[in-house]
C-alpha positions in Angstrom: 22.6 14.2 5.3 22.7 13.0 1.4 19.1 13.7 0.3 17.7 15.4 3.3 18.1 19.0 1.8 16.8 17.5 -1.5 13.9 15.9 0.2 12.9 18.9 2.4 13.2 21.2 -0.9 11.1 19.3 -2.8 8.3 19.1 -0.1 8.2 22.8 0.0 8.1 22.6 -3.8 11.4 25.1 -4.1 13.6 24.7 -7.2 17.2 24.3 -6.6 17.7 28.0 -7.9 15.2 29.4 -5.2 16.9 27.5 -2.6 20.4 28.3 -3.5 19.3 32.1 -3.9 17.8 32.1 -0.1 20.9 30.2 1.4 23.5 32.3 -0.5 25.3 29.4 -2.3 25.8 28.7 -5.7 23.3 26.2 -7.6 26.3 24.0 -8.5 27.3 23.5 -4.7 23.8 22.9 -3.9 23.6 20.2 -6.1 27.0 18.8 -4.8 25.3 18.9 -1.5 22.2 17.1 -2.2 24.0 14.2 -4.1 26.4 14.1 -1.3 29.1 15.0 -2.8 30.2 18.0 -0.5 29.4 18.5 2.9 28.4 22.2 3.9 30.0 24.0 7.2 27.8 24.2 9.9 27.1 28.2 9.0 26.0 26.9 5.6 23.4 24.3 7.0 22.1 26.8 9.2 21.6 29.3 6.3 20.1 25.8 4.5 17.9 25.4 7.4 16.5 28.7 7.7 15.5 28.8 3.9 14.0 25.4 4.3 12.4 26.8 7.7 13.3 23.9 9.6 15.5 23.5 12.8 19.1 22.8 12.2 19.0 19.7 13.4 16.4 18.3 11.0 19.0 18.4 8.4 21.5 16.1 10.2 19.0 13.6 12.0 19.2 9.8 11.6 16.9 8.9 8.5 15.2 6.4 11.2 14.4 9.5 13.7 12.9 11.6 11.1 11.2 8.6 9.0 8.6 9.2 6.2 6.4 7.7 8.2 5.3 8.6 11.9 3.0 5.9 13.9 1.0 6.8 16.9 -0.2 3.5 19.0 -3.5 3.6 20.5 -2.0 3.6 23.9 0.6 6.2 23.0 -2.0 9.2 22.0 -0.9 12.5 24.4 -3.7 13.6 26.3 -3.6 17.6 25.7 -6.5 18.1 28.3 -7.3 16.7 31.4 -9.1 13.8 32.2 -12.3 15.8 33.9 -12.2 18.3 31.1 -15.8 19.0 30.9 -15.5 20.6 27.5 -14.2 18.6 24.7 -11.1 16.5 25.3 -8.4 16.2 23.1 -5.3 13.8 22.4 -2.5 14.6 20.1 -1.5 12.0 17.2 1.8 12.3 15.1 3.3 14.9 17.4 6.7 13.7 16.6 5.9 14.4 12.7 8.2 16.7 11.2 6.7 18.6 8.6 2.9 18.5 8.3 0.0 20.5 6.7 -2.3 18.7 8.7 -2.9 18.4 12.7 -4.5 15.3 13.7 -6.1 14.9 17.1 -8.5 12.4 18.8 -11.5 14.2 20.3 -14.0 13.5 22.6 -16.9 16.2 22.6 -19.4 16.9 25.4 -22.8 16.1 25.6 -24.1 19.9 26.1 -22.3 22.4 24.3 -24.7 24.9 24.9 -22.3 27.5 26.6 -19.7 26.4 24.1 -18.8 28.9 21.6 -18.8 28.3 17.9 -15.4 28.3 16.8 -13.9 29.2 13.4 -10.4 29.5 11.9 -8.3 29.6 8.9 -8.3 26.2 6.7 -10.2 22.9 6.4 -11.3 20.3 8.8 -12.2 16.8 8.2 -14.0 14.8 11.1 -14.5 10.9 11.0 -16.7 9.3 13.9 -14.8 6.3 15.1 -17.1 5.4 17.8 -20.5 6.6 19.3 -22.7 9.1 17.7 -21.8 13.1 17.4 -23.6 16.1 15.9 -21.7 18.5 14.0 -23.4 22.1 14.7 -23.5 25.0 12.7 -25.2 28.4 13.5 -28.0 27.4 10.9 -28.5 23.4 11.3 -27.0 20.6 12.8 -25.3 17.1 11.2 -25.9 13.8 12.7 -22.8 11.8 12.2 -22.8 7.8 13.0 -19.9 5.6 13.4 -18.2 5.3 10.2 -19.6 9.0 8.8 -17.0 11.9 8.1 -17.6 15.5 7.1 -15.2 17.7 5.6 -16.0 21.5 5.6 -14.1 24.9 5.8 -13.2 25.9 9.1 -14.2 29.6 8.3 -17.7 28.3 9.0 -18.1 28.6 12.4 -18.9 25.2 14.3 -18.7 23.0 17.0 -19.2 19.1 18.0 -21.4 17.3 20.7 -22.1 13.6 21.7 -25.5 12.3 20.9 -24.5 8.5 22.2 -24.8 7.7 26.1 -20.6 7.7 26.1 -18.7 10.4 24.6 -18.0 9.9 21.0 -14.9 9.3 19.8 -13.8 11.3 16.9 -10.6 11.7 14.6 -10.1 15.5 13.4 -7.8 16.6 10.9 -7.2 20.1 10.7 -5.8 21.3 7.8 -4.1 24.8 7.2 -4.2 25.3 3.5 -1.3 27.5 3.3 1.0 25.7 5.4 2.9 24.1 2.3 3.4 27.3 0.3 6.6 28.6 2.6 
């Protein structure tokens, strides 16, 4: 458990004082835990996990299980929609990552988006065209994107994406909730 609490605390931009207060322990005791000089009871561990906003097992996971890097191989992307989905098809990426402030997807937009409603939500989006050609459609205008092009925009703008190339475009989408890391 050495440094796991410290790492989670730092990721959340919390001071030792704030975490100690929220978990109901002294600052000196928390410091000992972070340095591996003291092993907390399950009850205190549960308080720490709750204060950090993580499942209890995240404090005990092997470093290997919760590596700093989550790799998703091309053939391992998990389909989040049916293969015959007429609308946008999504695949999940980095689903195993512990703490995320971005949610990545591979998406394959449909050609016909006439009946598809515009979407808007909090946060920001980043789209990168991996293969094919796509069009980022806003109520007032549309932007054509070729392979290698990208667009970054506030997701509060109503938007949708459609494929222009004969095959569906392959698009990397990152959705960011700008408030995620401010727990």
